[in-house]
C-alpha positions as CSV (number, residue, x, y, z in Angstrom):
1,M,24.6,81.1,89.3
2,P,26.3,78.5,91.6
3,A,23.7,76.5,93.5
4,I,23.8,76.3,97.3
5,P,25.0,72.8,98.2
6,A,22.1,70.6,99.2
7,L,23.4,69.9,102.6
8,R,23.9,73.5,103.4
9,R,20.5,74.4,102.0
10,T,18.9,71.6,104.2
11,L,20.7,72.8,107.3
12,A,19.6,76.4,106.6
13,V,16.0,75.3,106.3
14,L,16.1,73.2,109.5
15,A,17.9,75.8,111.6
16,V,16.0,78.7,113.0
17,L,16.7,81.6,110.6
18,P,18.3,83.8,113.2
19,L,20.9,81.1,113.8
20,L,22.3,81.3,110.3
21,A,26.1,81.4,110.5
22,L,26.4,84.8,109.1
23,A,29.8,85.8,107.9
24,A,31.4,88.9,109.2
25,A,31.5,92.1,107.1
26,C,34.3,91.0,104.9
27,G,35.9,87.7,105.8
28,Y,38.7,86.0,103.8
29,G,38.5,82.4,105.0
30,S,37.9,80.9,108.5
31,Q,41.2,80.3,110.4
32,A,42.5,82.4,113.1
33,V,46.2,83.3,113.3
34,E,47.5,83.8,116.8
35,N,50.2,86.2,117.8
36,T,51.5,87.7,121.1
37,E,53.1,90.9,122.0
38,H,55.3,91.4,125.1
39,A,54.1,93.1,128.3
40,I,55.9,96.3,129.3
41,P,58.6,95.3,131.8
42,G,58.0,96.7,135.3
43,A,54.5,97.9,134.4
44,A,51.5,96.9,136.5
45,K,49.1,94.3,135.3
46,V,45.6,95.5,134.5
47,D,43.0,93.7,136.7
48,G,45.9,91.3,137.7
49,L,45.6,89.6,134.3
50,D,48.6,88.0,132.6
51,S,47.0,88.6,129.1
52,V,44.1,90.0,127.2
53,R,43.1,88.1,124.1
54,I,42.0,90.4,121.2
55,G,40.4,89.3,118.0
56,Y,40.0,91.1,114.7
57,F,39.9,90.6,110.9
58,G,42.7,91.2,108.4
59,N,40.9,93.9,106.4
60,L,40.6,97.6,106.3
61,T,37.3,98.0,108.0
62,H,39.1,96.7,111.1
63,A,41.9,99.2,110.8
64,T,41.4,100.4,114.4
65,A,42.7,97.1,115.5
66,L,45.3,96.9,112.8
67,V,46.7,100.3,113.6
68,G,46.3,99.9,117.4
69,R,48.4,96.7,117.2
70,H,51.0,97.9,114.8
71,E,51.6,101.2,116.7
72,G,51.7,99.4,120.1
73,I,48.7,101.4,121.4
74,F,46.9,98.4,122.9
75,Q,50.0,97.1,124.6
76,K,50.8,100.6,126.0
77,Q,47.3,100.8,127.7
78,L,47.6,97.2,129.0
79,G,51.0,97.8,130.5
80,G,52.2,94.7,132.3
81,T,49.3,92.6,130.8
82,T,50.3,91.0,127.6
83,A,48.2,91.7,124.5
84,K,47.5,88.5,122.6
85,Y,46.0,88.7,119.1
86,S,44.0,86.4,116.9
87,A,43.4,87.4,113.3
88,F,40.1,85.9,112.0
89,N,38.8,85.5,108.5
90,A,35.1,84.9,109.2
91,G,32.5,86.1,111.7
92,P,31.2,82.7,112.9
93,S,34.7,81.6,113.9
94,E,35.3,84.8,115.9
95,I,31.9,84.4,117.7
96,E,32.8,80.7,118.4
97,A,36.2,81.9,119.8
98,L,34.5,84.4,122.1
99,N,31.9,81.8,123.3
100,S,34.7,79.3,124.0
101,G,36.8,81.8,125.9
102,S,39.6,81.7,123.3
103,I,39.4,85.5,122.9
104,D,38.1,88.1,125.4
105,I,37.3,91.0,123.1
106,G,37.1,91.5,119.4
107,W,36.3,93.6,116.3
108,I,33.5,92.3,114.3
109,G,30.7,93.3,111.8
110,P,27.1,93.9,112.7
111,S,25.5,90.8,111.3
112,P,27.6,88.3,113.2
113,A,27.3,90.4,116.4
114,I,23.5,90.3,116.0
115,N,23.4,86.6,115.1
116,G,25.8,85.6,117.9
117,Y,23.7,87.6,120.5
118,V,20.4,86.1,119.3
119,K,21.7,82.6,119.0
120,A,22.9,82.7,122.7
121,N,19.7,84.2,123.9
122,G,21.5,87.4,124.8
123,K,23.8,85.7,127.2
124,N,27.2,85.7,125.5
125,L,28.4,89.1,124.3
126,R,27.9,92.8,124.5
127,I,28.8,95.5,122.0
128,V,30.9,98.0,123.9
129,S,32.1,100.4,121.2
130,G,31.9,101.3,117.6
131,S,35.0,101.3,115.4
132,A,34.2,102.1,111.8
133,S,31.5,103.2,109.4
134,G,31.2,102.9,105.6
135,G,33.6,101.2,103.2
136,V,30.9,99.2,101.2
137,K,30.2,99.8,97.5
138,L,28.4,98.4,94.6
139,V,31.0,98.0,91.9
140,V,29.9,96.9,88.4
141,N,31.2,96.1,84.9
142,P,30.7,99.5,83.1
143,E,30.2,97.7,79.8
144,K,27.2,95.9,81.1
145,I,25.8,98.3,83.7
146,K,25.7,102.0,83.1
147,S,23.0,103.0,85.6
148,L,21.3,101.7,88.7
149,K,18.3,100.5,86.7
150,D,20.6,98.4,84.6
151,V,21.4,96.2,87.7
152,K,18.0,94.5,87.1
153,G,18.6,91.1,85.4
154,K,22.3,91.1,86.2
155,R,24.4,88.8,88.4
156,I,25.6,90.6,91.5
157,A,27.9,89.0,94.1
158,T,27.6,89.4,97.9
159,P,30.0,87.8,100.4
160,Q,27.7,85.2,101.9
161,L,24.1,84.3,102.4
162,G,22.7,86.6,105.1
163,N,25.9,88.5,105.8
164,T,25.9,92.3,106.3
165,Q,26.4,93.1,102.6
166,D,24.0,90.4,101.4
167,V,21.2,91.9,103.6
168,A,22.0,95.4,102.5
169,F,21.8,94.5,98.8
170,L,18.6,92.5,99.2
171,N,17.1,95.5,101.0
172,W,18.2,97.9,98.3
173,A,16.9,95.6,95.5
174,A,13.5,95.4,97.3
175,E,13.4,99.2,97.5
176,Q,13.8,99.3,93.7
177,G,10.7,97.1,93.5
178,W,12.6,94.0,92.4
179,K,11.7,90.6,93.8
180,V,14.5,88.2,94.9
181,D,14.2,85.0,96.7
182,A,16.6,85.5,99.6
183,Q,17.6,81.9,100.1
184,S,18.3,81.0,96.5
185,G,19.3,84.5,95.3
186,E,17.1,84.0,92.2
187,G,14.7,86.7,90.9
188,D,14.8,90.1,89.2
189,V,18.5,90.2,90.1
190,S,20.6,87.1,90.5
191,V,22.5,87.2,93.8
192,V,25.8,85.2,93.7
193,R,27.1,84.4,97.1
194,S,30.9,84.5,96.7
195,D,33.8,84.6,99.2
196,N,35.5,88.0,98.9
197,K,38.8,86.4,98.1
198,V,37.5,84.9,94.9
199,T,35.0,87.6,93.8
200,P,37.7,89.6,91.8
201,D,38.4,86.4,89.8
202,L,34.7,85.9,89.1
203,Y,34.5,89.4,87.9
204,Q,37.5,89.1,85.7
205,S,36.1,85.9,84.2
206,G,32.8,87.5,83.5
207,S,30.9,85.1,85.8
208,I,29.4,88.1,87.7
209,D,28.4,91.6,86.5
210,G,29.2,93.4,89.7
211,A,29.4,93.0,93.5
212,W,28.1,94.7,96.6
213,V,31.2,94.3,98.8
214,P,33.3,95.9,101.5
215,E,36.8,97.3,101.2
216,P,39.3,96.3,100.1
217,T,37.4,93.9,97.8
218,A,35.5,96.8,96.2
219,S,38.8,98.6,95.2
220,K,40.2,95.3,94.0
221,L,37.3,95.2,91.5
222,V,38.0,98.8,90.5
223,A,41.6,97.8,89.8
224,E,40.2,95.1,87.5
225,G,38.3,97.7,85.5
226,G,35.1,97.9,87.6
227,K,33.2,101.1,88.3
228,V,31.7,102.3,91.6
229,L,28.0,102.7,90.8
230,L,26.9,103.2,94.4
231,D,28.5,103.9,97.8
232,E,26.3,102.4,100.5
233,A,27.0,105.4,102.7
234,D,24.8,107.5,100.4
235,L,21.8,105.4,101.5
236,W,22.2,106.3,105.2
237,P,21.4,109.4,107.2
238,D,24.6,111.5,107.5
239,K,26.2,108.9,105.3
240,K,27.0,106.8,108.5
241,F,26.3,103.2,109.2
242,V,28.1,100.7,111.4
243,I,30.5,98.3,109.6
244,T,32.6,97.3,112.6
245,N,31.8,97.0,116.3
246,V,33.9,96.0,119.4
247,I,32.4,93.1,121.3
248,V,33.3,91.5,124.6
249,S,32.2,88.4,126.4
250,Q,29.8,89.2,129.2
251,S,31.7,87.2,131.7
252,F,35.0,89.0,130.9
253,L,33.3,92.4,131.1
254,K,31.8,91.5,134.5
255,E,35.1,90.1,135.9
256,H,37.6,92.4,134.3
257,P,36.0,95.9,133.7
258,K,39.3,97.7,134.0
259,A,40.9,95.5,131.3
260,V,37.9,96.2,129.0
261,E,38.2,99.9,129.7
262,A,42.0,99.8,128.9
263,V,41.3,98.2,125.5
264,L,38.6,100.7,124.8
265,K,40.9,103.6,125.8
266,A,43.4,102.2,123.3
267,S,40.7,101.9,120.6
268,V,39.7,105.5,121.1
269,E,43.4,106.6,121.0
270,A,43.9,104.6,117.8
271,N,40.9,106.1,116.1
272,K,42.0,109.6,117.1
273,W,45.5,108.9,115.7
274,I,44.1,107.4,112.5
275,N,41.9,110.5,111.9
276,A,44.8,112.9,112.7
277,N,47.3,111.0,110.6
278,P,45.5,109.4,107.7
279,E,48.5,108.6,105.5
280,K,50.6,107.2,108.4
281,A,47.6,105.2,109.6
282,K,47.0,103.8,106.1
283,A,50.6,102.7,106.0
284,A,50.4,101.2,109.5
285,A,47.3,99.3,108.6
286,N,48.8,97.9,105.4
287,A,52.0,97.0,107.3
288,Q,50.0,95.0,109.8
289,L,48.0,93.3,107.0
290,A,51.3,92.3,105.4
291,A,52.5,90.9,108.8
292,D,49.2,89.0,109.3
293,T,48.7,87.7,105.7
294,G,52.1,87.8,104.2
295,K,51.0,90.3,101.5
296,A,50.4,94.0,101.6
297,L,47.6,95.6,99.5
298,P,48.8,97.3,96.3
299,A,48.9,101.1,96.4
300,D,46.2,101.5,93.8
301,V,43.8,99.3,96.0
302,I,44.5,100.8,99.4
303,D,44.6,104.4,98.1
304,Q,41.1,103.9,96.6
305,A,39.7,102.1,99.6
306,W,40.9,104.1,102.5
307,P,39.0,107.4,102.1
308,S,35.6,105.6,102.1
309,I,36.0,104.2,105.6
310,R,35.2,106.5,108.6
311,F,36.7,105.6,111.9
312,T,34.5,106.4,114.8
313,D,34.0,105.4,118.4
314,D,30.2,105.8,118.0
315,P,28.6,102.4,117.6
316,L,25.9,104.0,115.5
317,A,23.4,101.8,117.3
318,A,20.3,103.0,115.4
319,T,21.9,101.7,112.2
320,L,22.6,98.3,113.6
321,D,18.9,98.1,114.6
322,A,17.9,99.1,111.1
323,Q,20.2,96.4,109.6
324,A,18.5,93.8,111.8
325,K,15.1,95.0,110.5
326,H,16.4,94.7,106.9
327,A,17.3,91.1,107.6
328,V,13.9,90.4,109.0
329,A,12.2,92.0,106.0
330,A,14.3,89.9,103.7
331,G,13.2,86.7,105.5
332,L,16.7,86.0,106.8
333,L,16.1,86.7,110.4
334,E,13.1,86.3,112.8
335,Q,12.3,89.4,114.7
336,P,15.1,89.6,117.3
337,D,15.1,91.1,120.8
338,L,18.3,93.1,120.8
339,T,17.6,94.7,124.2
340,G,20.9,94.5,126.2
341,I,23.2,94.0,123.2
342,Y,25.0,97.2,124.1
343,D,26.9,98.2,127.3
344,L,28.5,101.5,126.5
345,T,29.3,102.3,130.2
346,P,33.1,101.7,129.9
347,L,33.3,103.5,126.5
348,N,31.4,106.5,127.9
349,R,33.8,106.7,130.8
350,V,36.7,106.8,128.4
351,L,35.0,109.4,126.2
352,K,34.1,111.6,129.2
353,A,37.7,111.6,130.3
354,E,38.6,112.7,126.7
355,G,36.1,115.5,126.8
356,A,34.1,113.8,124.0
357,P,30.3,113.4,123.8
358,E,28.9,110.1,125.1
359,A,27.8,107.4,122.7
360,D,24.1,106.4,122.5
361,D,22.8,102.9,122.5
362,A,19.5,103.7,120.7
363,G,17.5,102.1,123.6
364,L,19.3,98.7,123.2
365,G,21.5,99.0,126.2
366,V,21.6,96.8,129.3
367,E,18.8,97.7,131.8
């Protein structure tokens, strides 16, 4: 298994564990690609703003943002305020952009949201909505692993030390009674931390026996001959767990609540359209991916991946709290105080207007 570089290991030891630069749910690099739409001529500006800067990742678990952008839903709600977009490839870079004011609101996974909030002592961001659930699988080489018990002693990839899927796999391995050193990844199972973009190559070369990864990486492995051994959704109540949240800087939320509400109204509308038009939504998401990355997902990959992701406005706050507890149990996070990480007030105004049930913050909302 590739060793963690000495410098990175040293920094990880010296830093307080909650401050680990956790990757987002399924990043593919670190650079943001900026793009701008055009405000609707003659339409009023929301909160008097010239623009709202929106961040997201170029992958399927962020399809709410992909579809909302491709179909012009965000721009429609923002009217005379221009929607500007930054497509990120890693959680830490999006949190850094939010902290620096380069973006105002963004789609991001639970681990970087937790880490960003803890690192800033609860003073930088709020989670204001859910976006997606599921879309994470354990895919294995069927010649080497035929049952869950066969995972013991094998080499399993996760995207990054301490990221959402890494924590989930370590927690699952512990539940099997297996011992794994979280930092080194050594133990009854060898955890190989590998960027999602290279994991299929590692699988193809035989360097790993499987991977606990999000979509579309999981389906890329299936296209290489892998077999889905476990869908993480099966481990959660009602098969639901948060994979993507919507976060906003606290200062932007305070100064421009109408703009935040407009973006959330677009998010709710996008999810509603996705769920009512799955095939069209899948095509729209793939078209935006192609525009952002220069390459659409092959049909066999996106067709396999899409059904496992559930698009929901519910932030599934209790599952985020559980994920934080899993990270603590794995030794990757000190016990965090997540009180105030949520402010669902603007979302619940939108949901109420839609005649939909209000979302719950599991006791972790602003007081």
